[in-house]
MIDREN-680003 format. One record per residue: residue number from 1; z negated, x, y of N, C-alpha, C, CB in turn. Coordinates in steps of 0.1 Angstrom, whole numbers. Each point is the difference from the previous one (the first is absolute). Glycine has a CB too. Layout:
BEGIN
NUM, Z, X, Y, Z, X, Y, Z, X, Y, Z, X, Y
...
This chain:
BEGIN
1, -275, 211, -160, 6, -16, 2, 17, -5, -8, -14, 3, 28
2, 13, -11, -36, 12, -4, -6, 9, -4, 9, -11, -6, -16
3, 22, 3, 12, 13, -7, 5, -4, -15, 5, 17, 14, -17
4, -24, -18, 10, -2, -15, 3, -11, -4, 10, 8, -4, -24
5, -18, 13, 23, -8, -1, 10, 5, 6, 17, -15, 0, -24
6, 25, 8, 25, 3, 4, 11, 14, -13, 2, -11, 30, -1
7, 15, -37, -8, 9, -8, 1, -8, -13, 8, 15, 12, -22
8, -29, -13, 17, -9, -15, 7, -3, 5, 10, -11, -12, -16
9, 10, 25, 20, -8, 4, 17, 11, 0, 7, -20, 16, -3
10, 35, -18, 2, 9, 5, 10, -2, -12, 10, 18, 15, -16
11, -16, -12, 27, -2, -11, 13, 18, 4, 5, -35, 0, 10
12, 43, -11, -9, 12, 2, 8, -2, -5, 14, 13, -3, -19
13, -6, 13, 29, -3, -9, 11, 16, -7, 7, -26, 16, 4
14, 24, -19, 6, 11, -12, 6, 15, 7, -3, -17, -10, 22
15, 18, 22, -21, 14, 8, -2, 2, -1, -15, -3, 17, 21
16, -4, -15, -31, 3, 3, -10, 3, -15, -3, -12, 24, -4
17, 8, -35, 5, 2, -10, -5, 15, -9, 3, -26, 3, -1
18, 28, 5, 16, 9, -7, 4, 15, 7, -6, -17, -7, 22
19, 16, 22, -23, 9, 6, -8, 2, -5, -13, -5, 18, 12
20, -5, -22, -21, 1, -4, -18, 8, -17, 3, -31, 15, -13
21, 30, -22, 26, 4, -12, 3, 14, 2, 2, -21, -7, 9
22, 25, 17, -5, 13, 4, 6, 9, 5, -11, -11, 7, 22
23, 3, 2, -33, 5, 4, -10, 4, -11, -11, -12, 21, 6
24, 2, -29, -6, 2, -8, -9, 11, -10, 0, -21, 6, -2
25, 20, -9, 18, 13, -8, 4, 11, 5, -3, -10, -7, 16
26, 16, 22, -9, 14, 7, -2, 0, 2, -15, 2, 13, 24
27, -12, -14, -36, 3, 2, -13, 7, -15, -7, -22, 20, 1
28, 16, -30, 8, 2, -15, -6, 19, -1, 7, -35, -14, 1
29, 37, 19, 7, 14, -1, 6, 10, 10, -6, -11, -8, 22
30, 3, 20, -27, 9, 7, -9, 1, -7, -15, -6, 23, 14
31, -3, -29, -18, 3, -8, -15, 8, -9, 5, -21, 3, -14
32, 22, -12, 25, 6, -14, 0, 17, 7, -1, -22, -18, 18
33, 23, 29, -11, 13, 8, 5, 7, 0, -16, -11, 17, 24
34, 2, -7, -30, 6, 7, -12, 0, -8, -14, -8, 21, 11
35, 3, -37, -10, -2, -7, -10, 0, -12, 6, -11, 16, -14
36, 28, -24, 17, 0, -9, 6, -4, -13, -4, 12, 13, 8
37, -12, -17, -19, -2, -10, -8, -12, -5, 3, 13, 7, -14
38, -24, 1, 21, -12, -4, 1, 1, -10, 11, -11, 21, -9
39, 20, -19, 20, 0, -8, 11, 7, -12, -2, -3, 18, 12
40, 4, -25, -23, 11, -12, -6, -10, -8, -4, 22, 12, -9
41, -38, -8, 7, -9, -12, -4, -1, -9, 14, -15, 15, -19
42, 9, -26, 12, -1, -10, 11, -14, 6, 10, 11, -23, -17
43, -14, 14, 29, -7, 6, 9, -10, -5, -4, 13, 3, 17
44, -23, -13, -27, -10, -6, -1, -7, 12, -11, 10, -29, 7
45, -3, 37, -15, -3, 9, -9, -7, 12, 10, 21, -8, -20
46, -15, 14, 29, -5, 8, 12, -13, -6, 4, 23, 6, 8
47, -24, -18, -4, -13, -7, 5, -10, -1, -10, 14, -12, 15
48, -10, 12, -25, -12, -3, -12, -3, 15, -4, 8, -26, -12
49, -1, 33, 13, -5, 15, -5, -7, 4, 11, 20, 9, -15
50, -18, -11, 28, -7, 3, 12, -15, -6, -2, 23, -1, 14
51, -21, -15, -19, -14, -4, 6, -13, 4, -12, 14, -23, 16
52, -6, 30, -30, -4, 3, -8, -6, 13, 3, 13, -15, -11
53, -8, 23, 14, -5, 14, 3, -7, 1, 13, 18, 9, -12
54, -17, -22, 23, -10, 5, 10, -15, -10, -4, 22, 8, 21
55, -23, -13, -27, -14, -8, -5, -10, 11, -1, 12, -20, -14
56, -11, 27, 8, -13, 12, 1, -3, 7, 9, 2, 3, -17
57, 11, -1, 29, -4, 7, 12, -8, -10, 10, 22, 16, -3
58, -14, -27, 0, -7, -11, 7, -16, -3, 1, 22, -9, -6
59, -23, 7, -5, -10, -4, -7, -13, 14, 5, 18, -16, -24
60, -13, 29, 23, -12, 9, 1, 1, 0, 18, 1, 17, -27
61, 8, -19, 34, -4, -4, 13, -6, -7, 5, 12, 5, -1
62, -8, -21, -6, -14, -11, 6, -15, 7, -6, 17, -26, -2
63, -19, 31, -5, -10, 3, -10, -7, 10, 9, 12, -4, -25
64, -7, 13, 30, -4, 9, 13, -5, -4, 11, 13, 12, -7
65, -1, -26, 13, -1, -3, 15, -15, -9, -3, 31, 0, 12
66, -33, -10, -23, -10, -6, -2, -16, 8, -3, 20, -16, -7
67, -19, 29, 1, -8, 6, 1, -5, 5, 14, 8, 3, -22
68, 2, 2, 28, 2, 4, 16, -8, -7, 9, 23, 4, -5
69, -22, -17, 5, -4, -12, 7, -13, -6, -2, 22, -3, -1
70, -28, 12, -8, -16, -6, -5, -8, 9, 9, 2, -6, -27
């Protein structure tokens, strides 16, 4: 079995997901602490980036929700 097939079949439980989220959050705080100019960006840029990044997960969740209710 190739590494790609193994990665495709991986199923994370809730603890894995929670730890990944905490890790990303703390890495982001570290990045902001080490490179302070990133914090001087206007607030709406963070909103725009968040919306662009969140489109696919929200779309995937919506499709799953619609297929689960049929």
